[in-house]
C-alpha positions as CSV (number, residue, x, y, z in Angstrom):
1,M,-57.1,-11.4,-13.7
2,K,-56.3,-8.7,-11.2
3,R,-58.9,-6.5,-12.7
4,I,-61.6,-9.3,-12.4
5,L,-60.7,-9.9,-9.0
6,A,-61.1,-6.1,-8.1
7,Q,-64.6,-6.1,-9.7
8,I,-65.5,-9.2,-7.8
9,Y,-64.2,-7.5,-4.6
10,M,-66.4,-4.4,-5.3
11,L,-69.4,-6.6,-5.9
12,I,-68.9,-8.2,-2.5
13,L,-68.4,-4.9,-0.8
14,R,-71.7,-3.5,-2.4
15,G,-73.5,-6.6,-1.2
16,I,-72.3,-6.1,2.3
17,A,-73.0,-2.5,2.3
18,A,-76.6,-3.1,1.1
19,I,-77.1,-5.3,4.3
20,F,-76.3,-2.3,6.3
21,R,-78.4,0.2,4.5
22,P,-81.7,-0.5,6.4
23,F,-80.2,0.3,9.6
24,K,-80.9,3.6,11.4
25,L,-78.4,6.4,11.1
26,Q,-76.5,7.1,14.4
27,T,-75.3,10.3,15.7
28,K,-71.7,9.6,15.2
29,V,-68.7,10.7,13.1
30,V,-66.5,8.3,11.2
31,M,-63.1,9.3,10.0
32,L,-60.9,7.4,7.3
33,V,-57.4,9.0,8.0
34,T,-54.2,8.5,5.7
35,F,-52.6,11.9,6.7
36,Q,-52.4,13.2,10.3
37,D,-52.5,17.0,10.3
38,N,-56.1,17.7,9.2
39,P,-57.9,15.2,11.5
40,E,-55.5,16.1,14.5
41,Q,-56.7,19.7,14.2
42,I,-60.3,18.6,13.8
43,L,-60.5,16.3,16.8
44,K,-58.5,18.9,18.9
45,K,-61.0,21.6,18.1
46,M,-63.9,19.3,18.8
47,T,-62.5,18.8,22.3
48,E,-62.0,22.4,22.8
49,L,-65.5,23.2,21.6
50,R,-67.1,20.2,23.6
51,V,-68.4,18.7,20.5
52,S,-67.9,14.9,21.4
53,P,-70.1,12.5,19.5
54,E,-69.3,8.9,19.2
55,T,-66.3,9.3,16.7
56,I,-64.5,6.3,15.1
57,V,-61.3,6.9,13.4
58,F,-59.8,4.3,10.9
59,Y,-56.3,5.4,10.7
60,D,-53.4,4.4,8.4
61,P,-50.7,2.6,10.6
62,R,-48.1,5.1,9.6
63,V,-50.2,7.9,11.3
64,D,-49.3,8.7,15.0
65,E,-52.5,7.3,16.8
66,S,-51.6,9.2,19.9
67,K,-52.4,12.4,18.1
68,L,-56.0,11.1,17.4
69,S,-56.7,9.6,20.6
70,Y,-59.5,11.3,22.9
71,N,-62.1,10.0,25.4
72,F,-64.9,10.2,22.7
73,V,-62.8,8.6,20.0
74,R,-62.3,5.0,19.2
75,T,-59.4,4.2,16.9
76,I,-59.1,1.2,14.5
77,P,-56.3,0.4,12.0
78,L,-57.1,1.2,8.4
79,T,-56.2,-2.2,7.0
80,F,-57.8,-4.7,4.5
81,A,-59.0,-6.7,7.7
82,S,-61.1,-3.7,8.8
83,V,-62.9,-3.0,5.6
84,F,-66.4,-4.6,6.7
85,K,-66.1,-2.6,9.8
86,R,-65.7,0.4,7.7
87,L,-68.6,-0.4,5.7
88,Y,-70.8,-0.9,8.8
89,H,-69.8,2.3,10.6
90,M,-69.7,4.5,7.4
91,S,-73.3,3.3,6.5
92,R,-74.6,4.1,9.8
93,A,-72.9,7.5,10.6
94,K,-74.5,10.9,10.0
95,V,-71.1,12.3,9.2
96,V,-68.3,10.6,7.4
97,I,-65.0,12.3,6.8
98,V,-62.2,11.1,4.4
99,D,-58.8,12.7,3.5
100,N,-58.0,10.5,0.3
101,Y,-59.5,8.4,-2.3
102,F,-61.0,5.2,-0.8
103,P,-62.5,2.8,-3.4
104,E,-64.9,1.2,-0.9
105,L,-66.8,4.5,-0.8
106,A,-68.2,3.5,-4.3
107,A,-69.9,0.5,-2.5
108,I,-72.1,2.7,-0.2
109,N,-75.3,4.5,-1.0
110,F,-75.5,7.2,1.8
111,K,-78.9,8.0,3.2
112,K,-80.4,11.4,2.7
113,D,-79.4,12.8,6.1
114,A,-75.8,11.6,5.8
115,C,-72.9,13.7,4.9
116,C,-69.6,12.6,3.4
117,I,-67.0,15.3,3.7
118,Q,-63.7,15.1,1.7
119,I,-61.0,17.1,3.6
120,W,-58.1,16.2,1.1
121,H,-54.6,16.2,2.3
122,A,-53.3,19.3,0.5
123,N,-54.5,22.9,0.6
124,G,-53.1,23.5,-2.9
125,A,-52.1,21.7,-6.0
126,L,-49.2,22.1,-8.5
127,K,-49.6,18.6,-10.1
128,K,-52.7,17.0,-11.4
129,F,-54.4,14.4,-9.5
130,A,-57.7,12.3,-9.4
131,W,-59.5,12.7,-12.6
132,E,-57.0,15.0,-14.2
133,D,-54.0,12.7,-13.5
134,K,-52.7,11.6,-16.9
135,A,-52.6,8.0,-15.7
136,T,-56.4,8.0,-15.4
137,A,-57.1,8.1,-19.2
138,L,-54.9,4.7,-19.3
139,R,-57.2,2.9,-16.8
140,T,-60.1,0.7,-17.9
141,K,-63.5,1.8,-18.3
142,S,-64.7,-0.1,-15.3
143,E,-61.9,1.6,-13.1
144,Q,-62.8,5.0,-14.4
145,N,-66.4,4.3,-13.4
146,R,-65.3,3.3,-10.0
147,F,-63.4,6.5,-9.6
148,K,-66.5,8.5,-10.7
149,A,-68.5,6.6,-8.2
150,V,-66.2,7.5,-5.3
151,Y,-66.0,11.2,-6.3
152,A,-69.9,11.1,-6.4
153,R,-69.9,10.2,-2.7
154,F,-68.3,13.3,-1.6
155,H,-71.2,15.5,-0.6
156,K,-68.8,18.3,0.5
157,V,-65.3,19.0,-0.4
158,V,-63.4,21.4,2.0
159,V,-61.3,24.1,0.4
160,G,-59.1,26.7,1.4
161,S,-59.5,28.9,-1.6
162,D,-61.5,29.6,-4.8
163,A,-58.4,28.6,-6.8
164,M,-58.3,25.1,-5.1
165,G,-62.1,24.8,-5.5
166,E,-61.7,25.1,-9.2
167,I,-59.2,22.3,-9.2
168,F,-61.4,20.1,-6.9
169,K,-64.1,20.7,-9.5
170,R,-62.1,19.2,-12.3
171,S,-60.3,16.6,-10.3
172,F,-63.4,15.1,-8.6
173,L,-66.0,16.1,-11.3
174,L,-67.9,18.3,-9.1
175,E,-70.6,20.1,-11.1
176,S,-72.1,22.2,-8.4
177,E,-70.4,25.0,-6.4
178,D,-72.6,23.8,-3.5
179,R,-70.3,20.8,-2.9
180,L,-67.4,23.2,-2.0
181,L,-67.2,23.7,1.7
182,K,-65.3,27.0,2.3
183,T,-64.3,26.6,5.8
184,G,-60.5,26.8,5.3
185,V,-58.2,23.9,5.6
186,P,-57.9,22.6,9.2
187,S,-54.3,21.9,9.1
188,T,-53.3,25.5,8.4
189,D,-54.5,26.5,11.8
190,Y,-51.1,25.2,13.2
191,F,-49.4,28.0,11.2
192,F,-51.3,30.7,12.9
193,D,-50.2,29.7,16.4
194,Q,-47.4,32.2,16.7
195,E,-46.1,31.0,20.1
196,E,-45.7,27.4,18.7
197,I,-44.0,28.7,15.4
198,N,-41.6,30.7,17.5
199,R,-40.8,27.8,19.8
200,I,-40.1,25.4,16.9
201,R,-38.0,28.0,15.1
202,A,-35.9,28.8,18.2
203,S,-35.3,25.1,18.8
204,Y,-34.0,24.7,15.2
205,Q,-31.8,27.8,15.5
206,E,-30.3,26.3,18.8
207,K,-30.0,22.8,17.2
208,Y,-28.4,23.7,13.9
209,Q,-26.6,27.1,14.6
210,K,-27.1,27.9,11.0
211,K,-29.9,28.8,8.7
212,T,-31.8,25.7,7.6
213,I,-32.8,24.8,4.0
214,L,-35.5,22.2,3.8
215,Y,-35.5,20.2,0.5
216,A,-38.9,18.4,0.3
217,P,-39.4,17.1,-3.3
218,T,-42.7,15.4,-4.3
219,F,-42.6,11.7,-4.6
220,R,-42.2,10.1,-8.0
221,D,-43.7,6.7,-8.7
222,K,-40.5,5.4,-10.7
223,E,-38.4,6.2,-7.6
224,L,-39.5,3.0,-5.9
225,N,-37.6,1.3,-8.6
226,Q,-34.7,3.7,-9.0
227,A,-33.7,5.6,-6.1
228,Q,-32.0,8.9,-7.2
229,L,-31.7,12.5,-5.9
230,L,-31.9,15.2,-8.5
231,L,-30.3,17.7,-6.2
232,D,-26.5,17.6,-6.3
233,L,-25.6,17.5,-2.6
234,E,-21.8,18.1,-3.3
235,K,-22.5,21.3,-5.2
236,M,-24.9,22.5,-2.6
237,R,-22.3,21.8,0.1
238,A,-19.5,23.6,-1.9
239,L,-21.7,26.8,-2.3
240,L,-23.8,26.9,0.7
241,A,-22.1,24.9,3.8
242,D,-20.7,28.0,5.3
243,K,-24.0,29.5,6.0
244,F,-26.7,26.9,5.8
245,V,-27.6,23.3,6.9
246,L,-29.6,21.2,4.4
247,L,-32.4,19.1,5.8
248,L,-33.6,16.3,3.5
249,K,-37.4,15.2,3.6
250,L,-37.5,12.2,1.2
251,H,-39.9,9.4,0.7
252,P,-38.8,6.7,3.3
253,S,-38.0,4.0,0.7
254,I,-36.0,6.4,-1.3
255,Q,-34.1,7.6,1.9
256,A,-33.1,4.1,2.6
257,D,-32.2,3.0,-0.9
258,A,-30.2,6.2,-1.7
259,D,-27.8,5.7,1.2
260,I,-27.3,9.3,1.9
261,P,-24.7,9.8,4.8
262,E,-25.4,12.6,7.3
263,D,-22.6,15.2,8.0
264,E,-22.4,18.8,9.1
265,F,-24.1,20.0,6.3
266,V,-26.6,17.2,5.3
267,K,-29.2,16.2,7.7
268,L,-31.9,13.5,7.0
269,F,-35.5,14.0,8.1
270,H,-36.3,10.9,10.2
271,K,-39.6,9.1,10.5
272,N,-40.7,10.3,13.7
273,E,-40.1,14.0,12.9
274,S,-43.1,16.1,11.9
275,M,-43.2,17.8,8.4
276,R,-45.2,20.6,9.8
277,E,-42.6,21.2,12.4
278,A,-39.9,21.1,9.9
279,L,-41.7,23.8,7.9
280,A,-42.3,25.8,10.9
281,G,-38.6,25.6,12.0
282,S,-36.8,26.0,8.5
283,D,-35.7,29.3,7.0
284,V,-35.9,28.3,3.5
285,L,-37.9,25.7,1.6
286,V,-36.9,24.0,-1.6
287,T,-39.4,22.0,-3.3
288,D,-40.9,21.0,-6.8
289,Y,-44.3,20.0,-7.5
290,S,-45.5,19.2,-3.8
291,S,-48.1,20.9,-1.8
292,S,-45.8,22.2,0.9
293,P,-45.3,25.7,-0.4
294,F,-48.9,26.5,0.3
295,E,-48.5,26.1,4.0
296,F,-45.0,27.4,4.1
297,A,-46.1,30.7,2.4
298,L,-48.2,31.5,5.4
299,L,-44.9,32.0,7.2
300,G,-43.7,34.5,4.7
301,R,-40.3,33.0,4.4
302,P,-38.3,32.2,1.0
303,I,-39.4,29.4,-1.3
304,Y,-37.4,28.1,-4.3
305,F,-38.7,25.6,-6.8
306,F,-36.1,23.0,-8.1
307,T,-37.6,21.5,-11.3
308,P,-34.9,20.0,-13.4
309,D,-37.4,17.2,-14.7
310,I,-40.3,19.8,-15.2
311,E,-40.9,18.6,-18.9
312,Q,-40.7,14.9,-18.1
313,Y,-42.9,15.2,-15.1
314,D,-45.4,17.3,-16.9
315,R,-45.4,14.8,-19.8
316,E,-45.8,11.8,-17.5
317,R,-47.9,12.9,-14.6
318,G,-49.2,16.3,-15.4
319,L,-48.7,19.8,-13.9
320,V,-51.4,22.4,-13.4
321,T,-51.9,24.7,-16.2
322,G,-49.6,27.7,-16.1
323,F,-47.2,26.1,-13.5
324,S,-44.5,28.5,-14.1
325,E,-46.6,31.5,-13.9
326,L,-48.6,30.3,-10.9
327,I,-45.6,29.6,-8.5
328,P,-43.9,32.6,-6.6
329,G,-40.7,32.8,-8.4
330,K,-38.8,31.1,-11.2
331,P,-38.3,27.4,-11.7
332,Y,-34.6,26.5,-11.1
333,L,-33.3,23.7,-13.6
334,T,-29.7,23.2,-12.1
335,T,-28.2,22.8,-8.7
336,E,-25.8,25.7,-9.3
337,S,-28.5,28.1,-10.2
338,L,-30.6,27.1,-7.2
339,A,-27.7,27.5,-4.8
340,H,-26.8,31.1,-6.3
341,G,-30.5,31.8,-6.1
342,I,-30.4,31.1,-2.3
343,L,-27.1,33.0,-1.7
344,N,-28.5,35.9,-3.5
345,D,-31.9,35.9,-1.9
346,E,-33.7,35.8,-5.1
347,A,-37.0,34.8,-3.6
348,D,-39.7,37.6,-3.8
349,L,-41.4,37.9,-0.3
350,E,-44.1,40.0,-1.7
351,E,-44.8,37.6,-4.5
352,I,-45.0,34.6,-2.0
353,A,-47.5,36.8,0.3
354,R,-49.7,37.2,-2.9
355,F,-49.3,33.4,-3.5
356,S,-50.4,32.9,0.1
357,A,-53.3,35.2,-0.2
358,T,-54.7,33.4,-3.3
359,W,-54.3,29.8,-2.0
360,N,-55.2,30.5,1.7
361,Q,-58.0,32.6,1.0
362,Y,-60.5,31.0,3.6
363,S,-57.6,29.6,5.8
364,K,-57.2,32.3,8.5
365,G,-56.5,30.3,11.6
366,H,-59.9,29.1,12.4
367,S,-60.7,26.5,9.8
368,A,-60.9,23.6,12.1
369,A,-63.6,25.5,14.2
370,N,-65.5,26.5,11.0
371,L,-65.7,22.7,10.0
372,V,-66.5,21.4,13.5
373,D,-69.4,23.9,13.4
374,F,-70.7,22.5,10.1
375,I,-70.3,18.9,11.5
376,Q,-72.3,19.9,14.6
377,K,-75.1,21.1,12.5
378,K,-75.1,17.9,10.5
379,L,-75.4,15.7,13.7
């Protein structure tokens, strides 16, 4: 029944979009935003460069709207109730920018002079996603066709490297190199603002009085039903508490259900705190399959990969081919080995620099300006 309703819903959306198609294109930009950092950098740069066309931003309510608010921007919550508004404005805009998978894109047949740009919310990938996600093969044929239809709407996909470009080709079924927009990833511009990075790091040093370890694991679907932390906090405390503070960046639902108490060693990352500021302020990053290492590597600081469930995760979700060879450093399978690795400074900063050079090939501190220049030419 759910699948039938989804098909009916898409038919309705296509019918509505068809009504809007005869309307003339307008010189405006429409953004669909589920993550803050890329659109924030783009809008900021548009303001600096005085590129200020009518811009409508549909934003996920979890995003800080104030960071997207400018005098040329109209913000609208990205909810089910606003879907018809999205169809109308996307059908009439010369430039549409999206940062995720939006099924309503499949309902729109963009005009020749319109351009839909996918800015994706990560500048690198260690896990498979979109068409390469193992769950995709288990979906119905109609669902798979809808995925393909959405991918086909991406006229351009912003990339920060050739390595990520190859992943996008497979994940979004891009047949042409021309669909890759090699501007660099706008969100990475933040990490080239040395004054801001120094300010944040100094504030962390003053606040915690010790070196900080940021633990930011990727979200696992099953965690919504079974909250668990793979990292043994007591073992980390026993080995590292004298020299370090551990900052935990967990999915909000997991953080609430796991009931992790804060103390002098363990500090929880709260909802109103910025992830990029946590990266800028932290001395060490511990993660697994998330995209955070690609940005953190720009800072040239130690990265450790804690992957005790690597075989299960690869089997169920799928990791990029050659994961263990791709990451800068070895995967740590136990809390003890991880803690000793941190104590012994096992992270290879030269290897991290090479990793960053590969994945941030086009992200050199002016990615937002490059993209705004492209947008301006399309208007």
